[in-house]
N, C-alpha and C positions, 0 to 999 in steps of 0.2 A: 498644518505645514508638514509635521511628521507624518501623516497617512501619506501623504502626495510625496514625499520623498521614499518612504517604504515601498511605494507603487513601482515609483521608479526603478529602484534596485531590483526589485523583482522581476520585471520587465526585462532588465539587461541580465538577470542571472538566466531565465529561460531563453530568453533572445526572440522571443514569439508571444503572439496571444494566445490563450489557452485554445484546444480545439473541442468545441463541444460535443455532447454524443451523438448527434444527427450525420456527423462526419463517417458515413458507413464505408468509407475506403478502409478505415482503421478499426472500426468498431461493430459488431454484430450483436443485434439483439432479436430474440424469440419473440413470440406473439403475446400480445396481452402484458405488455410491460409498461410500467409507467414510471419513467425516467425524469426527475427533475434536478436540475444543476449539477450532473456530472460532467467535469471538466476533465479534459486530459492535456498532460504537458507532456511534450516529447522531446527526447535527445533530437538533434537536429539532422542528423543523418538517419532519419528513421527509414526502415524497409517499407515497401509498399506491400503490408499483409495486415492482417486481423492482429490486434494488441487486446483487446478486450472481447469476451466472448460472454453473452448473457444469454441464461435461458429463458424460459416461457413462465409468464405469470409472475414475475420480479417487480419491487417497487425499489429503485435505487437513487443514492443521492450521496455525493462526496469528490473527491478528486482524486483521480490516477496521474502518478508520475513517473514516465520511464526514463531512466536516467541515462540507459543505454540502450542499443537496437536490440538487445535481447531477451528485454523483460516481457513479460505478458500476464494478463489476468483472465480468469475464467470464474464464472458464477452461474451455479447451476438454478433449477427450477423452484419456482414459489420461495424464492429469499427477499427478504428484506434487510435493506440496509439503509438506517436513518442517516447517513452523515459520517463522513470517515476520509482517511488520508491513506492511499494505497501507494506505497513507493517501491517499485520493481526494477530490478535488472537482473533478476534469475526468473521467478514464478510465484505467482499467487493462485492459488486455488480453492474456492469456496464451494461447496457442495450445495445438495438440496435442502428445502425446507430449513434455512438457517435463519435467526434473528439477529442482526447487528444493530444496538442502538447508536447515538451520535457520539461525535468525536473520539470515534475508534481510529489507531493508526495501526497498518499491517507494513512492516518495513524488512524486505527480505535480505538485505546487507547490511555491512556495519558503517557504512559512509565512509570511515576513515580506518587506516591499519591502526591496530594495537600496539606498533613498534613505533615508537617517537621518532628513530631514525628516518622513518617512510613518511610519517605524517608532518615533519617538521616544516617542508615546503608547502603545505596545503593551504595556509593563509596568505602567504607572499604570492602564490601562483593565482590564489582569488583575487587578490588586490591589481594584480597586474591584469588579468582577465578585465576585471570593471574598467581598469583605466584605457584599456583598448577596445572597449563596448563589446566584449566577447562574452559568450554563454559560459558560465561556471561549470555548466554540465559538459558541454561540448569538450573545454579544456582540463578537465580533471584527470589525473592520472589514478587509473583504479587498479594497477597492477596487484598491489598487494592488500587492496580490501576484500575481505571474504564475503562471499554470498551462499544462500542456499535456500531452497523452496520452502515456501509456508502452504499447508494444506488444513483447510478448517473443512471438517467431515460433515456428512448430513445430520441435520437437527439439533445443531449446535445453537446455543445462546449467550451472546458476548454484551455484557452489560456497557454503560456508557464510559467513555473515557479509557477504555482498556487498552494496553500496547501489546502486539504480538511481534515476536523479534523472529531472525532468521533460522530457518531450519527446524521451525516449530511444528508439530501436526497435533492437531486438537481432534481427539477421537469423536466418534459418534455421540450424539446425544449429550456432550459435555456442557457445562453451564461457566461461564468465565464471570466472575464478580466485578461489579463497577471499579474502574480507577487501577485495576491488575496491571501487573507487567509480568507476561509470560514469556520465559525465555527456555522453557523446558517442554518437553511432549506432555500432553494432558491425556490420561487415559479416558476411554470411552465412559460415559455415566458415570461421572464424577463432577464434583463441584469444587472450583478452583478459587483462590483471591489472595489479594495481597501481593506485595513487590518484595522478593519473587513470589508468583504465586504458588500456592501450596494446596494439596487436597485437604478440604474441610468437610466433605459430605460424599457419601456414595449413593447414587440414584439406583433405582429401578427400571432397567429397560422396559419400555411399553410399546 
């Protein structure tokens, strides 16, 4: 019963069924890609353009959520994503030869304002939208919600359960430890871990 209720709420939040990867109107994939279960959920007033651009020789699983028409995701060549959530209203860029384990979250905005006076109406507005069978994404006021692009450079390895927040650049060859929360830039060829993630080792570029 609880699962059925949550499914109904989720459908009302997004106000439509997810669009799967084969919808080439919004998603472009390169040659020799293996895509399994990558769903995309769109802001209702989406533009007719490519929202997800995937390179060649990739293995991709996960969910991409575009909470405004401005979001976009690009993935380079020879990249493996074992399952995660990519939530974008700005930009998420993932480079070449990247390995990402499962249950990883990339979130390029704050979702709510840090200022209580700006976010105090968020929950009442959500309730009103649900009562009117409207999409929470569609009716949300994004005016005071900060966003910034995320960039994962080439040759990065991200462990399972990691979270990478808005404005972060993960440098070439860096390694993110499992369950880490990354809120600041990661220098190239370093290993970071923890919450907040900190440098624990320096690697030799190869």
